[in-house]
N, CA, C, O and CB atoms as a CASP TS submission, in Angstrom:
PFRMAT TS
TARGET T0000
AUTHOR 0000-0000-0000
METHOD Language model
MODEL 1
PARENT N/A
ATOM      1  N   MET     1      61.547 119.994  82.681  1.00  0.00           N
ATOM      2  CA  MET     1      62.114 120.500  83.957  1.00  0.00           C
ATOM      3  C   MET     1      62.425 119.278  84.869  1.00  0.00           C
ATOM      4  O   MET     1      63.266 119.374  85.764  1.00  0.00           O
ATOM      5  CB  MET     1      61.091 121.517  84.684  1.00  0.00           C
ATOM      6  N   GLN     2      61.783 118.201  84.649  1.00  0.00           N
ATOM      7  CA  GLN     2      62.112 117.047  85.605  1.00  0.00           C
ATOM      8  C   GLN     2      63.314 116.474  85.180  1.00  0.00           C
ATOM      9  O   GLN     2      63.966 115.925  86.068  1.00  0.00           O
ATOM     10  CB  GLN     2      61.044 115.951  85.679  1.00  0.00           C
ATOM     11  N   PHE     3      63.798 116.461  83.983  1.00  0.00           N
ATOM     12  CA  PHE     3      65.112 115.745  83.538  1.00  0.00           C
ATOM     13  C   PHE     3      66.286 116.563  84.288  1.00  0.00           C
ATOM     14  O   PHE     3      67.263 115.927  84.681  1.00  0.00           O
ATOM     15  CB  PHE     3      65.324 115.775  81.763  1.00  0.00           C
ATOM     16  N   TYR     4      66.217 117.907  84.489  1.00  0.00           N
ATOM     17  CA  TYR     4      67.205 118.532  85.147  1.00  0.00           C
ATOM     18  C   TYR     4      67.551 117.935  86.588  1.00  0.00           C
ATOM     19  O   TYR     4      68.689 117.751  87.019  1.00  0.00           O
ATOM     20  CB  TYR     4      66.826 119.907  85.213  1.00  0.00           C
ATOM     21  N   GLY     5      66.397 117.678  87.223  1.00  0.00           N
ATOM     22  CA  GLY     5      66.538 117.134  88.642  1.00  0.00           C
ATOM     23  C   GLY     5      67.240 115.834  88.587  1.00  0.00           C
ATOM     24  O   GLY     5      68.162 115.599  89.368  1.00  0.00           O
ATOM     25  N   ILE     6      66.825 114.931  87.651  1.00  0.00           N
ATOM     26  CA  ILE     6      67.379 113.618  87.568  1.00  0.00           C
ATOM     27  C   ILE     6      68.831 113.617  87.221  1.00  0.00           C
ATOM     28  O   ILE     6      69.656 112.858  87.731  1.00  0.00           O
ATOM     29  CB  ILE     6      66.642 112.832  86.598  1.00  0.00           C
ATOM     30  N   ASP     7      69.098 114.582  86.256  1.00  0.00           N
ATOM     31  CA  ASP     7      70.553 114.653  85.859  1.00  0.00           C
ATOM     32  C   ASP     7      71.427 115.184  86.995  1.00  0.00           C
ATOM     33  O   ASP     7      72.548 114.720  87.205  1.00  0.00           O
ATOM     34  CB  ASP     7      70.737 115.572  84.606  1.00  0.00           C
ATOM     35  N   ALA     8      70.906 116.135  87.700  1.00  0.00           N
ATOM     36  CA  ALA     8      71.658 116.617  88.898  1.00  0.00           C
ATOM     37  C   ALA     8      71.813 115.504  89.933  1.00  0.00           C
ATOM     38  O   ALA     8      72.908 115.366  90.478  1.00  0.00           O
ATOM     39  CB  ALA     8      70.934 117.839  89.550  1.00  0.00           C
ATOM     40  N   MET     9      70.860 114.754  90.220  1.00  0.00           N
ATOM     41  CA  MET     9      70.886 113.643  91.210  1.00  0.00           C
ATOM     42  C   MET     9      71.896 112.586  90.780  1.00  0.00           C
ATOM     43  O   MET     9      72.643 112.054  91.601  1.00  0.00           O
ATOM     44  CB  MET     9      69.467 112.994  91.367  1.00  0.00           C
ATOM     45  N   VAL    10      71.909 112.284  89.452  1.00  0.00           N
ATOM     46  CA  VAL    10      72.885 111.322  88.933  1.00  0.00           C
ATOM     47  C   VAL    10      74.297 111.835  89.082  1.00  0.00           C
ATOM     48  O   VAL    10      75.193 111.077  89.454  1.00  0.00           O
ATOM     49  CB  VAL    10      72.605 111.010  87.474  1.00  0.00           C
ATOM     50  N   ARG    11      74.513 113.084  88.805  1.00  0.00           N
ATOM     51  CA  ARG    11      75.855 113.721  88.967  1.00  0.00           C
ATOM     52  C   ARG    11      76.288 113.708  90.440  1.00  0.00           C
ATOM     53  O   ARG    11      77.443 113.421  90.756  1.00  0.00           O
ATOM     54  CB  ARG    11      75.836 115.201  88.433  1.00  0.00           C
ATOM     55  N   ILE    12      75.388 114.007  91.289  1.00  0.00           N
ATOM     56  CA  ILE    12      75.724 114.074  92.713  1.00  0.00           C
ATOM     57  C   ILE    12      76.055 112.676  93.299  1.00  0.00           C
ATOM     58  O   ILE    12      77.024 112.518  94.042  1.00  0.00           O
ATOM     59  CB  ILE    12      74.554 114.708  93.492  1.00  0.00           C
ATOM     60  N   VAL    13      75.231 111.678  92.949  1.00  0.00           N
ATOM     61  CA  VAL    13      75.537 110.324  93.344  1.00  0.00           C
ATOM     62  C   VAL    13      76.827 109.785  92.700  1.00  0.00           C
ATOM     63  O   VAL    13      77.573 109.035  93.329  1.00  0.00           O
ATOM     64  CB  VAL    13      74.380 109.434  92.995  1.00  0.00           C
ATOM     65  N   SER    14      77.075 110.168  91.465  1.00  0.00           N
ATOM     66  CA  SER    14      78.262 109.744  90.790  1.00  0.00           C
ATOM     67  C   SER    14      79.546 110.352  91.511  1.00  0.00           C
ATOM     68  O   SER    14      80.474 109.636  91.889  1.00  0.00           O
ATOM     69  CB  SER    14      78.181 110.178  89.278  1.00  0.00           C
ATOM     70  N   HIS    15      79.521 111.659  91.660  1.00  0.00           N
ATOM     71  CA  HIS    15      80.708 112.325  92.323  1.00  0.00           C
ATOM     72  C   HIS    15      80.893 111.732  93.711  1.00  0.00           C
ATOM     73  O   HIS    15      82.012 111.347  94.052  1.00  0.00           O
ATOM     74  CB  HIS    15      80.513 113.913  92.432  1.00  0.00           C
ATOM     75  N   ILE    16      79.940 111.648  94.456  1.00  0.00           N
ATOM     76  CA  ILE    16      80.112 111.183  95.890  1.00  0.00           C
ATOM     77  C   ILE    16      80.549 109.721  95.954  1.00  0.00           C
ATOM     78  O   ILE    16      81.432 109.393  96.748  1.00  0.00           O
ATOM     79  CB  ILE    16      78.767 111.349  96.698  1.00  0.00           C
ATOM     80  N   SER    17      79.963 108.825  95.145  1.00  0.00           N
ATOM     81  CA  SER    17      80.392 107.534  95.167  1.00  0.00           C
ATOM     82  C   SER    17      81.874 107.236  94.596  1.00  0.00           C
ATOM     83  O   SER    17      82.592 106.363  95.085  1.00  0.00           O
ATOM     84  CB  SER    17      79.401 106.799  94.448  1.00  0.00           C
ATOM     85  N   LEU    18      82.216 107.971  93.619  1.00  0.00           N
ATOM     86  CA  LEU    18      83.533 107.892  93.001  1.00  0.00           C
ATOM     87  C   LEU    18      84.586 108.444  93.980  1.00  0.00           C
ATOM     88  O   LEU    18      85.652 107.841  94.102  1.00  0.00           O
ATOM     89  CB  LEU    18      83.557 108.678  91.649  1.00  0.00           C
ATOM     90  N   ILE    19      84.342 109.541  94.667  1.00  0.00           N
ATOM     91  CA  ILE    19      85.169 110.183  95.703  1.00  0.00           C
ATOM     92  C   ILE    19      85.412 109.132  96.768  1.00  0.00           C
ATOM     93  O   ILE    19      86.547 108.864  97.164  1.00  0.00           O
ATOM     94  CB  ILE    19      84.473 111.483  96.314  1.00  0.00           C
ATOM     95  N   TYR    20      84.311 108.543  97.221  1.00  0.00           N
ATOM     96  CA  TYR    20      84.385 107.486  98.281  1.00  0.00           C
ATOM     97  C   TYR    20      85.317 106.246  97.723  1.00  0.00           C
ATOM     98  O   TYR    20      86.183 105.736  98.434  1.00  0.00           O
ATOM     99  CB  TYR    20      82.814 106.957  98.665  1.00  0.00           C
ATOM    100  N   LEU    21      85.087 105.877  96.565  1.00  0.00           N
ATOM    101  CA  LEU    21      85.821 104.738  96.031  1.00  0.00           C
ATOM    102  C   LEU    21      87.259 105.090  95.861  1.00  0.00           C
ATOM    103  O   LEU    21      88.117 104.240  96.099  1.00  0.00           O
ATOM    104  CB  LEU    21      85.238 104.275  94.715  1.00  0.00           C
ATOM    105  N   SER    22      87.587 106.330  95.450  1.00  0.00           N
ATOM    106  CA  SER    22      89.000 106.735  95.368  1.00  0.00           C
ATOM    107  C   SER    22      89.698 106.836  96.697  1.00  0.00           C
ATOM    108  O   SER    22      90.875 106.506  96.845  1.00  0.00           O
ATOM    109  CB  SER    22      89.106 108.038  94.686  1.00  0.00           C
ATOM    110  N   PHE    23      88.869 107.340  97.735  1.00  0.00           N
ATOM    111  CA  PHE    23      89.484 107.358  99.045  1.00  0.00           C
ATOM    112  C   PHE    23      89.746 105.981  99.565  1.00  0.00           C
ATOM    113  O   PHE    23      90.738 105.753 100.257  1.00  0.00           O
ATOM    114  CB  PHE    23      88.635 108.098 100.002  1.00  0.00           C
ATOM    115  N   TRP    24      88.884 105.068  99.248  1.00  0.00           N
ATOM    116  CA  TRP    24      89.055 103.645  99.672  1.00  0.00           C
ATOM    117  C   TRP    24      90.342 103.091  99.015  1.00  0.00           C
ATOM    118  O   TRP    24      91.152 102.459  99.694  1.00  0.00           O
ATOM    119  CB  TRP    24      87.774 102.753  99.256  1.00  0.00           C
ATOM    120  N   ALA    25      90.540 103.332  97.661  1.00  0.00           N
ATOM    121  CA  ALA    25      91.641 102.829  96.958  1.00  0.00           C
ATOM    122  C   ALA    25      92.850 103.595  97.402  1.00  0.00           C
ATOM    123  O   ALA    25      93.909 102.968  97.369  1.00  0.00           O
ATOM    124  CB  ALA    25      91.429 102.909  95.474  1.00  0.00           C
ATOM    125  N   LEU    26      92.882 104.801  97.800  1.00  0.00           N
ATOM    126  CA  LEU    26      94.058 105.498  98.211  1.00  0.00           C
ATOM    127  C   LEU    26      94.598 104.961  99.591  1.00  0.00           C
ATOM    128  O   LEU    26      95.785 105.040  99.908  1.00  0.00           O
ATOM    129  CB  LEU    26      93.745 107.000  98.284  1.00  0.00           C
ATOM    130  N   GLN    27      93.689 104.450 100.322  1.00  0.00           N
ATOM    131  CA  GLN    27      94.022 103.926 101.595  1.00  0.00           C
ATOM    132  C   GLN    27      94.972 102.776 101.669  1.00  0.00           C
ATOM    133  O   GLN    27      95.567 102.460 102.700  1.00  0.00           O
ATOM    134  CB  GLN    27      92.866 103.559 102.211  1.00  0.00           C
ATOM    135  N   SER    28      95.090 102.123 100.437  1.00  0.00           N
ATOM    136  CA  SER    28      96.057 100.970 100.394  1.00  0.00           C
ATOM    137  C   SER    28      97.425 101.492 100.042  1.00  0.00           C
ATOM    138  O   SER    28      98.333 100.663  99.966  1.00  0.00           O
ATOM    139  CB  SER    28      95.617  99.869  99.347  1.00  0.00           C
ATOM    140  N   LEU    29      97.679 102.732  99.824  1.00  0.00           N
ATOM    141  CA  LEU    29      99.023 103.329  99.573  1.00  0.00           C
ATOM    142  C   LEU    29      99.598 103.696 100.941  1.00  0.00           C
ATOM    143  O   LEU    29      98.879 104.054 101.874  1.00  0.00           O
ATOM    144  CB  LEU    29      98.945 104.624  98.604  1.00  0.00           C
ATOM    145  N   LYS    30     100.920 103.591 101.018  1.00  0.00           N
ATOM    146  CA  LYS    30     101.534 103.888 102.190  1.00  0.00           C
ATOM    147  C   LYS    30     102.230 105.323 102.057  1.00  0.00           C
ATOM    148  O   LYS    30     103.441 105.392 101.852  1.00  0.00           O
ATOM    149  CB  LYS    30     102.509 102.757 102.536  1.00  0.00           C
ATOM    150  N   ILE    31     101.493 106.381 102.170  1.00  0.00           N
ATOM    151  CA  ILE    31     102.118 107.672 101.870  1.00  0.00           C
ATOM    152  C   ILE    31     102.666 108.315 103.171  1.00  0.00           C
ATOM    153  O   ILE    31     103.076 109.475 103.162  1.00  0.00           O
ATOM    154  CB  ILE    31     101.085 108.627 101.176  1.00  0.00           C
ATOM    155  N   GLU    32     102.669 107.571 104.256  1.00  0.00           N
ATOM    156  CA  GLU    32     103.191 108.050 105.474  1.00  0.00           C
ATOM    157  C   GLU    32     104.681 108.332 105.350  1.00  0.00           C
ATOM    158  O   GLU    32     105.244 109.207 106.007  1.00  0.00           O
ATOM    159  CB  GLU    32     102.918 107.075 106.563  1.00  0.00           C
ATOM    160  N   HIS    33     105.276 107.553 104.485  1.00  0.00           N
ATOM    161  CA  HIS    33     106.719 107.762 104.286  1.00  0.00           C
ATOM    162  C   HIS    33     107.125 109.090 103.722  1.00  0.00           C
ATOM    163  O   HIS    33     108.262 109.540 103.858  1.00  0.00           O
ATOM    164  CB  HIS    33     107.235 106.734 103.409  1.00  0.00           C
ATOM    165  N   PHE    34     106.212 109.669 103.118  1.00  0.00           N
ATOM    166  CA  PHE    34     106.566 111.086 102.477  1.00  0.00           C
ATOM    167  C   PHE    34     106.260 112.236 103.450  1.00  0.00           C
ATOM    168  O   PHE    34     106.492 113.392 103.098  1.00  0.00           O
ATOM    169  CB  PHE    34     105.699 111.355 101.097  1.00  0.00           C
ATOM    170  N   PHE    35     105.752 111.963 104.652  1.00  0.00           N
ATOM    171  CA  PHE    35     105.508 113.043 105.543  1.00  0.00           C
ATOM    172  C   PHE    35     106.410 112.895 106.800  1.00  0.00           C
ATOM    173  O   PHE    35     107.080 111.876 106.968  1.00  0.00           O
ATOM    174  CB  PHE    35     104.015 113.089 105.916  1.00  0.00           C
ATOM    175  N   LYS    36     106.413 113.891 107.646  1.00  0.00           N
ATOM    176  CA  LYS    36     107.091 113.833 108.886  1.00  0.00           C
ATOM    177  C   LYS    36     106.321 113.006 109.863  1.00  0.00           C
ATOM    178  O   LYS    36     105.097 112.925 109.757  1.00  0.00           O
ATOM    179  CB  LYS    36     107.328 115.190 109.414  1.00  0.00           C
ATOM    180  N   SER    37     106.949 112.412 110.775  1.00  0.00           N
ATOM    181  CA  SER    37     106.297 111.435 111.701  1.00  0.00           C
ATOM    182  C   SER    37     105.428 112.246 112.628  1.00  0.00           C
ATOM    183  O   SER    37     105.702 113.395 112.975  1.00  0.00           O
ATOM    184  CB  SER    37     107.363 110.559 112.529  1.00  0.00           C
ATOM    185  N   TYR    38     104.345 111.562 113.010  1.00  0.00           N
ATOM    186  CA  TYR    38     103.273 112.037 113.901  1.00  0.00           C
ATOM    187  C   TYR    38     102.514 113.229 113.375  1.00  0.00           C
ATOM    188  O   TYR    38     102.132 114.130 114.123  1.00  0.00           O
ATOM    189  CB  TYR    38     103.839 112.385 115.226  1.00  0.00           C
ATOM    190  N   ARG    39     102.288 113.216 111.989  1.00  0.00           N
ATOM    191  CA  ARG    39     101.480 114.275 111.393  1.00  0.00           C
ATOM    192  C   ARG    39     100.237 113.613 110.841  1.00  0.00           C
ATOM    193  O   ARG    39      99.919 113.836 109.673  1.00  0.00           O
ATOM    194  CB  ARG    39     102.263 115.064 110.273  1.00  0.00           C
ATOM    195  N   THR    40      99.478 112.772 111.643  1.00  0.00           N
ATOM    196  CA  THR    40      98.342 111.995 111.076  1.00  0.00           C
ATOM    197  C   THR    40      97.242 112.859 110.528  1.00  0.00           C
ATOM    198  O   THR    40      96.591 112.527 109.537  1.00  0.00           O
ATOM    199  CB  THR    40      97.759 111.085 112.119  1.00  0.00           C
ATOM    200  N   SER    41      97.049 113.961 111.187  1.00  0.00           N
ATOM    201  CA  SER    41      95.835 114.858 110.712  1.00  0.00           C
ATOM    202  C   SER    41      96.244 115.497 109.386  1.00  0.00           C
ATOM    203  O   SER    41      95.357 115.681 108.552  1.00  0.00           O
ATOM    204  CB  SER    41      95.441 116.073 111.825  1.00  0.00           C
ATOM    205  N   GLN    42      97.438 115.836 109.125  1.00  0.00           N
ATOM    206  CA  GLN    42      97.864 116.496 107.759  1.00  0.00           C
ATOM    207  C   GLN    42      97.785 115.271 106.762  1.00  0.00           C
ATOM    208  O   GLN    42      97.327 115.444 105.633  1.00  0.00           O
ATOM    209  CB  GLN    42      99.506 117.225 107.795  1.00  0.00           C
ATOM    210  N   ILE    43      98.197 114.131 107.147  1.00  0.00           N
ATOM    211  CA  ILE    43      98.286 112.978 106.190  1.00  0.00           C
ATOM    212  C   ILE    43      96.781 112.709 105.752  1.00  0.00           C
ATOM    213  O   ILE    43      96.524 112.541 104.560  1.00  0.00           O
ATOM    214  CB  ILE    43      99.006 111.606 106.908  1.00  0.00           C
ATOM    215  N   ARG    44      95.823 112.669 106.690  1.00  0.00           N
ATOM    216  CA  ARG    44      94.349 112.496 106.468  1.00  0.00           C
ATOM    217  C   ARG    44      93.829 113.557 105.465  1.00  0.00           C
ATOM    218  O   ARG    44      93.093 113.314 104.508  1.00  0.00           O
ATOM    219  CB  ARG    44      93.554 112.618 107.847  1.00  0.00           C
ATOM    220  N   LEU    45      94.295 114.712 105.806  1.00  0.00           N
ATOM    221  CA  LEU    45      93.746 115.886 104.967  1.00  0.00           C
ATOM    222  C   LEU    45      94.233 115.727 103.552  1.00  0.00           C
ATOM    223  O   LEU    45      93.474 115.836 102.589  1.00  0.00           O
ATOM    224  CB  LEU    45      94.216 117.329 105.538  1.00  0.00           C
ATOM    225  N   VAL    46      95.558 115.458 103.449  1.00  0.00           N
ATOM    226  CA  VAL    46      96.037 115.126 102.012  1.00  0.00           C
ATOM    227  C   VAL    46      95.382 113.931 101.334  1.00  0.00           C
ATOM    228  O   VAL    46      95.175 113.984 100.121  1.00  0.00           O
ATOM    229  CB  VAL    46      97.532 114.846 102.022  1.00  0.00           C
ATOM    230  N   MET    47      95.066 112.930 101.990  1.00  0.00           N
ATOM    231  CA  MET    47      94.285 111.901 101.441  1.00  0.00           C
ATOM    232  C   MET    47      92.936 112.287 101.038  1.00  0.00           C
ATOM    233  O   MET    47      92.431 111.914  99.979  1.00  0.00           O
ATOM    234  CB  MET    47      94.206 110.859 102.333  1.00  0.00           C
ATOM    235  N   ILE    48      92.359 113.037 101.890  1.00  0.00           N
ATOM    236  CA  ILE    48      90.986 113.603 101.535  1.00  0.00           C
ATOM    237  C   ILE    48      91.062 114.519 100.156  1.00  0.00           C
ATOM    238  O   ILE    48      90.240 114.373  99.252  1.00  0.00           O
ATOM    239  CB  ILE    48      90.430 114.547 102.836  1.00  0.00           C
ATOM    240  N   PHE    49      91.970 115.325 100.110  1.00  0.00           N
ATOM    241  CA  PHE    49      92.073 116.215  98.923  1.00  0.00           C
ATOM    242  C   PHE    49      92.539 115.414  97.757  1.00  0.00           C
ATOM    243  O   PHE    49      92.057 115.673  96.655  1.00  0.00           O
ATOM    244  CB  PHE    49      93.039 117.407  99.169  1.00  0.00           C
ATOM    245  N   LEU    50      93.476 114.414  97.890  1.00  0.00           N
ATOM    246  CA  LEU    50      93.676 113.574  96.680  1.00  0.00           C
ATOM    247  C   LEU    50      92.483 112.774  96.283  1.00  0.00           C
ATOM    248  O   LEU    50      92.291 112.603  95.079  1.00  0.00           O
ATOM    249  CB  LEU    50      94.805 112.643  96.885  1.00  0.00           C
ATOM    250  N   SER    51      91.669 112.270  97.142  1.00  0.00           N
ATOM    251  CA  SER    51      90.585 111.470  96.720  1.00  0.00           C
ATOM    252  C   SER    51      89.453 112.315  96.195  1.00  0.00           C
ATOM    253  O   SER    51      88.685 111.816  95.372  1.00  0.00           O
ATOM    254  CB  SER    51      90.130 110.613  97.824  1.00  0.00           C
ATOM    255  N   ILE    52      89.290 113.548  96.604  1.00  0.00           N
ATOM    256  CA  ILE    52      88.341 114.407  95.936  1.00  0.00           C
ATOM    257  C   ILE    52      88.843 114.745  94.513  1.00  0.00           C
ATOM    258  O   ILE    52      88.071 114.728  93.554  1.00  0.00           O
ATOM    259  CB  ILE    52      88.111 115.696  96.764  1.00  0.00           C
ATOM    260  N   ALA    53      90.036 115.025  94.409  1.00  0.00           N
ATOM    261  CA  ALA    53      90.519 115.313  93.032  1.00  0.00           C
ATOM    262  C   ALA    53      90.470 114.171  92.061  1.00  0.00           C
ATOM    263  O   ALA    53      90.099 114.311  90.895  1.00  0.00           O
ATOM    264  CB  ALA    53      91.900 115.781  93.089  1.00  0.00           C
ATOM    265  N   LEU    54      90.880 112.976  92.617  1.00  0.00           N
ATOM    266  CA  LEU    54      90.746 111.835  91.693  1.00  0.00           C
ATOM    267  C   LEU    54      89.356 111.449  91.455  1.00  0.00           C
ATOM    268  O   LEU    54      88.941 111.234  90.316  1.00  0.00           O
ATOM    269  CB  LEU    54      91.471 110.665  92.193  1.00  0.00           C
ATOM    270  N   GLY    55      88.613 111.353  92.520  1.00  0.00           N
ATOM    271  CA  GLY    55      87.175 110.937  92.342  1.00  0.00           C
ATOM    272  C   GLY    55      86.390 111.831  91.510  1.00  0.00           C
ATOM    273  O   GLY    55      85.503 111.328  90.819  1.00  0.00           O
ATOM    274  N   PHE    56      86.601 113.183  91.472  1.00  0.00           N
ATOM    275  CA  PHE    56      85.836 114.105  90.729  1.00  0.00           C
ATOM    276  C   PHE    56      86.310 114.026  89.306  1.00  0.00           C
ATOM    277  O   PHE    56      85.480 114.137  88.403  1.00  0.00           O
ATOM    278  CB  PHE    56      85.944 115.511  91.297  1.00  0.00           C
ATOM    279  N   THR    57      87.550 113.848  89.044  1.00  0.00           N
ATOM    280  CA  THR    57      88.034 113.613  87.712  1.00  0.00           C
ATOM    281  C   THR    57      87.451 112.410  87.054  1.00  0.00           C
ATOM    282  O   THR    57      86.896 112.516  85.961  1.00  0.00           O
ATOM    283  CB  THR    57      89.469 113.492  87.730  1.00  0.00           C
ATOM    284  N   VAL    58      87.554 111.265  87.677  1.00  0.00           N
ATOM    285  CA  VAL    58      86.984 110.006  87.162  1.00  0.00           C
ATOM    286  C   VAL    58      85.494 110.208  87.008  1.00  0.00           C
ATOM    287  O   VAL    58      84.996 109.781  85.966  1.00  0.00           O
ATOM    288  CB  VAL    58      87.293 108.785  88.114  1.00  0.00           C
ATOM    289  N   SER    59      84.750 110.766  87.848  1.00  0.00           N
ATOM    290  CA  SER    59      83.335 110.995  87.754  1.00  0.00           C
ATOM    291  C   SER    59      82.988 111.839  86.573  1.00  0.00           C
ATOM    292  O   SER    59      82.026 111.528  85.871  1.00  0.00           O
ATOM    293  CB  SER    59      82.831 111.622  88.988  1.00  0.00           C
ATOM    294  N   THR    60      83.696 112.860  86.323  1.00  0.00           N
ATOM    295  CA  THR    60      83.512 113.730  85.200  1.00  0.00           C
ATOM    296  C   THR    60      83.847 112.990  83.841  1.00  0.00           C
ATOM    297  O   THR    60      83.170 113.228  82.841  1.00  0.00           O
ATOM    298  CB  THR    60      84.400 114.989  85.388  1.00  0.00           C
ATOM    299  N   PHE    61      84.803 112.170  83.816  1.00  0.00           N
ATOM    300  CA  PHE    61      85.120 111.427  82.727  1.00  0.00           C
ATOM    301  C   PHE    61      83.938 110.421  82.413  1.00  0.00           C
ATOM    302  O   PHE    61      83.496 110.314  81.269  1.00  0.00           O
ATOM    303  CB  PHE    61      86.442 110.742  82.976  1.00  0.00           C
ATOM    304  N   VAL    62      83.477 109.735  83.415  1.00  0.00           N
ATOM    305  CA  VAL    62      82.391 108.766  83.218  1.00  0.00           C
ATOM    306  C   VAL    62      81.079 109.475  82.660  1.00  0.00           C
ATOM    307  O   VAL    62      80.423 109.029  81.718  1.00  0.00           O
ATOM    308  CB  VAL    62      82.087 108.036  84.596  1.00  0.00           C
ATOM    309  N   LEU    63      80.792 110.608  83.346  1.00  0.00           N
ATOM    310  CA  LEU    63      79.654 111.394  82.922  1.00  0.00           C
ATOM    311  C   LEU    63      79.775 111.893  81.579  1.00  0.00           C
ATOM    312  O   LEU    63      78.788 111.849  80.845  1.00  0.00           O
ATOM    313  CB  LEU    63      79.434 112.492  83.793  1.00  0.00           C
ATOM    314  N   GLU    64      80.799 112.332  81.194  1.00  0.00           N
ATOM    315  CA  GLU    64      81.090 112.858  79.920  1.00  0.00           C
ATOM    316  C   GLU    64      80.956 111.701  78.871  1.00  0.00           C
ATOM    317  O   GLU    64      80.341 111.898  77.824  1.00  0.00           O
ATOM    318  CB  GLU    64      82.508 113.507  79.918  1.00  0.00           C
ATOM    319  N   LEU    65      81.508 110.549  79.143  1.00  0.00           N
ATOM    320  CA  LEU    65      81.439 109.381  78.310  1.00  0.00           C
ATOM    321  C   LEU    65      79.849 108.986  78.091  1.00  0.00           C
ATOM    322  O   LEU    65      79.386 108.706  76.985  1.00  0.00           O
ATOM    323  CB  LEU    65      82.303 108.166  79.021  1.00  0.00           C
ATOM    324  N   LEU    66      79.177 109.004  79.168  1.00  0.00           N
ATOM    325  CA  LEU    66      77.729 108.759  79.133  1.00  0.00           C
ATOM    326  C   LEU    66      76.992 109.700  78.237  1.00  0.00           C
ATOM    327  O   LEU    66      76.166 109.296  77.418  1.00  0.00           O
ATOM    328  CB  LEU    66      77.159 108.852  80.499  1.00  0.00           C
ATOM    329  N   ALA    67      77.298 110.960  78.398  1.00  0.00           N
ATOM    330  CA  ALA    67      76.651 112.084  77.566  1.00  0.00           C
ATOM    331  C   ALA    67      77.001 111.948  76.119  1.00  0.00           C
ATOM    332  O   ALA    67      76.147 112.206  75.271  1.00  0.00           O
ATOM    333  CB  ALA    67      77.109 113.511  78.055  1.00  0.00           C
ATOM    334  N   LEU    68      78.211 111.556  75.782  1.00  0.00           N
ATOM    335  CA  LEU    68      78.533 111.272  74.400  1.00  0.00           C
ATOM    336  C   LEU    68      77.907 110.145  73.818  1.00  0.00           C
ATOM    337  O   LEU    68      77.554 110.193  72.640  1.00  0.00           O
ATOM    338  CB  LEU    68      79.866 111.107  74.244  1.00  0.00           C
ATOM    339  N   CYS    69      77.711 109.028  74.584  1.00  0.00           N
ATOM    340  CA  CYS    69      76.995 107.894  74.112  1.00  0.00           C
ATOM    341  C   CYS    69      75.545 108.177  73.927  1.00  0.00           C
ATOM    342  O   CYS    69      74.953 107.681  72.969  1.00  0.00           O
ATOM    343  CB  CYS    69      77.171 106.775  75.020  1.00  0.00           C
ATOM    344  N   ARG    70      74.921 108.964  74.805  1.00  0.00           N
ATOM    345  CA  ARG    70      73.535 109.360  74.649  1.00  0.00           C
ATOM    346  C   ARG    70      73.362 110.198  73.475  1.00  0.00           C
ATOM    347  O   ARG    70      72.371 110.023  72.766  1.00  0.00           O
ATOM    348  CB  ARG    70      73.036 110.063  75.832  1.00  0.00           C
ATOM    349  N   ASN    71      74.336 111.210  73.157  1.00  0.00           N
ATOM    350  CA  ASN    71      74.090 112.031  71.989  1.00  0.00           C
ATOM    351  C   ASN    71      74.502 111.301  70.715  1.00  0.00           C
ATOM    352  O   ASN    71      74.338 111.860  69.630  1.00  0.00           O
ATOM    353  CB  ASN    71      74.834 113.355  72.108  1.00  0.00           C
ATOM    354  N   LEU    72      75.024 110.093  70.793  1.00  0.00           N
ATOM    355  CA  LEU    72      75.371 109.286  69.548  1.00  0.00           C
ATOM    356  C   LEU    72      74.077 108.842  68.907  1.00  0.00           C
ATOM    357  O   LEU    72      74.005 108.725  67.684  1.00  0.00           O
ATOM    358  CB  LEU    72      76.289 107.997  69.886  1.00  0.00           C
ATOM    359  N   PHE    73      73.066 108.597  69.693  1.00  0.00           N
ATOM    360  CA  PHE    73      71.800 108.104  69.185  1.00  0.00           C
ATOM    361  C   PHE    73      70.860 109.177  68.781  1.00  0.00           C
ATOM    362  O   PHE    73      69.765 108.846  68.326  1.00  0.00           O
ATOM    363  CB  PHE    73      71.156 107.265  70.176  1.00  0.00           C
ATOM    364  N   ILE    74      71.168 110.411  68.897  1.00  0.00           N
ATOM    365  CA  ILE    74      70.167 111.475  68.452  1.00  0.00           C
ATOM    366  C   ILE    74      70.260 111.596  66.929  1.00  0.00           C
ATOM    367  O   ILE    74      71.327 111.818  66.356  1.00  0.00           O
ATOM    368  CB  ILE    74      70.460 112.928  69.150  1.00  0.00           C
ATOM    369  N   PRO    75      69.082 111.438  66.298  1.00  0.00           N
ATOM    370  CA  PRO    75      69.092 111.610  64.861  1.00  0.00           C
ATOM    371  C   PRO    75      69.531 112.852  64.297  1.00  0.00           C
ATOM    372  O   PRO    75      69.205 113.898  64.859  1.00  0.00           O
ATOM    373  CB  PRO    75      67.876 111.399  64.386  1.00  0.00           C
ATOM    374  N   LEU    76      70.231 112.870  63.255  1.00  0.00           N
ATOM    375  CA  LEU    76      70.659 114.198  62.605  1.00  0.00           C
ATOM    376  C   LEU    76      69.625 114.950  61.976  1.00  0.00           C
ATOM    377  O   LEU    76      69.609 116.180  62.000  1.00  0.00           O
ATOM    378  CB  LEU    76      71.664 113.997  61.588  1.00  0.00           C
ATOM    379  N   PHE    77      68.646 114.158  61.340  1.00  0.00           N
ATOM    380  CA  PHE    77      67.549 114.964  60.590  1.00  0.00           C
ATOM    381  C   PHE    77      66.249 114.369  61.153  1.00  0.00           C
ATOM    382  O   PHE    77      65.965 113.208  60.858  1.00  0.00           O
ATOM    383  CB  PHE    77      67.624 114.815  58.869  1.00  0.00           C
ATOM    384  N   PRO    78      65.444 115.091  61.944  1.00  0.00           N
ATOM    385  CA  PRO    78      64.192 114.602  62.459  1.00  0.00           C
ATOM    386  C   PRO    78      63.162 114.232  61.440  1.00  0.00           C
ATOM    387  O   PRO    78      62.064 113.806  61.797  1.00  0.00           O
ATOM    388  CB  PRO    78      63.635 115.578  63.326  1.00  0.00           C
TER
END
């Protein structure tokens, strides 16, 4: 039962940290040119949604890769 809590905590930390990292990386793009002028709140909302989508996707990929590597070392016949 204790492993489920650790796994959940690793997933939460991974998702949040990679969402933050993707938000930080997306700030280097100048996407203001694709929007109407003086729509800063809408631009921020799009940036947040893009960073959530990108960060969650990257986090899911990394966690799945770790799970596959962990399962690689499970013996076939005990």
